[in-house]
C-alpha positions in Angstrom: 0.0 0.0 0.0 1.4 3.3 -1.1 0.5 6.5 0.7 0.9 10.1 -0.3 4.4 11.6 -0.1 4.7 14.5 2.3 7.4 16.9 3.2 6.9 18.5 6.6 9.0 20.7 8.8 8.9 20.4 12.6 10.7 21.9 15.5 12.2 19.3 17.8 13.0 20.2 21.4 15.5 17.8 23.0 15.4 17.3 26.8 18.8 17.2 28.4 18.7 13.4 28.6 18.5 13.0 24.8 21.0 15.7 23.7 23.9 13.3 23.1 21.7 10.5 21.5 21.6 10.0 17.7 17.8 10.7 17.6 17.7 12.0 14.0 19.8 9.1 12.7 17.6 6.6 14.5 14.4 8.1 12.9 15.9 7.6 9.5 16.9 4.0 10.3 13.6 3.0 11.9 11.2 4.5 9.4 11.1 5.0 5.7 11.6 8.8 5.9 14.4 11.1 4.8 15.5 13.7 7.4 17.1 17.0 6.7 18.3 19.2 9.5 17.5 22.8 8.5 18.9 24.5 11.6 19.8 23.6 15.2 21.0 25.1 18.5 22.3 22.8 21.1 23.7 23.5 24.6 24.5 21.2 27.5 21.0 21.7 28.9 18.7 21.7 25.8 18.6 21.3 22.1 16.2 22.9 19.5 16.2 21.7 15.9 14.2 22.5 12.7 13.9 19.2 10.9 12.4 18.5 7.5 10.9 15.0 7.2 10.0 13.5 3.8 8.2 10.2 3.2 4.8 8.6 3.1 2.2 10.1 5.4 2.0 6.9 7.5 5.7 6.7 8.0 5.9 10.4 8.9 3.2 9.8 11.5 5.1 6.8 13.0 8.3 8.8 13.1 6.6 11.7 15.0 4.9 9.2 17.4 8.3 7.6 18.0 9.9 11.0 18.7 7.2 12.0 21.2 7.4 8.5 22.8 11.1 8.9 23.6 10.4 12.3 25.2 10.9 14.8 22.4 8.7 17.8 22.0 7.5 17.9 18.3 5.8 21.1 17.0 4.8 21.8 13.4 6.5 24.8 11.7 3.7 27.2 10.7 4.8 27.5 7.1 4.7 23.7 6.7 4.1 22.7 3.0 2.7 19.3 1.9 3.9 18.3 -1.5 
């Protein structure tokens, strides 16, 4: 079953416990999505990243659920475009 391809941008907020973890890499390995870091700011206490995620809608949703499940805050970027 093939879903619609989407390209969405989200802000990720990393809690301190996940700053040194390969979160973006893991998303690309676990789900059929392509990730593209648009910008990021990381300190010892917190990380914020704008991430573009491209893939089928279902895989995108699974990736977001995974991120939230491990403790990431995931917020859509207002100018999000679905292609």
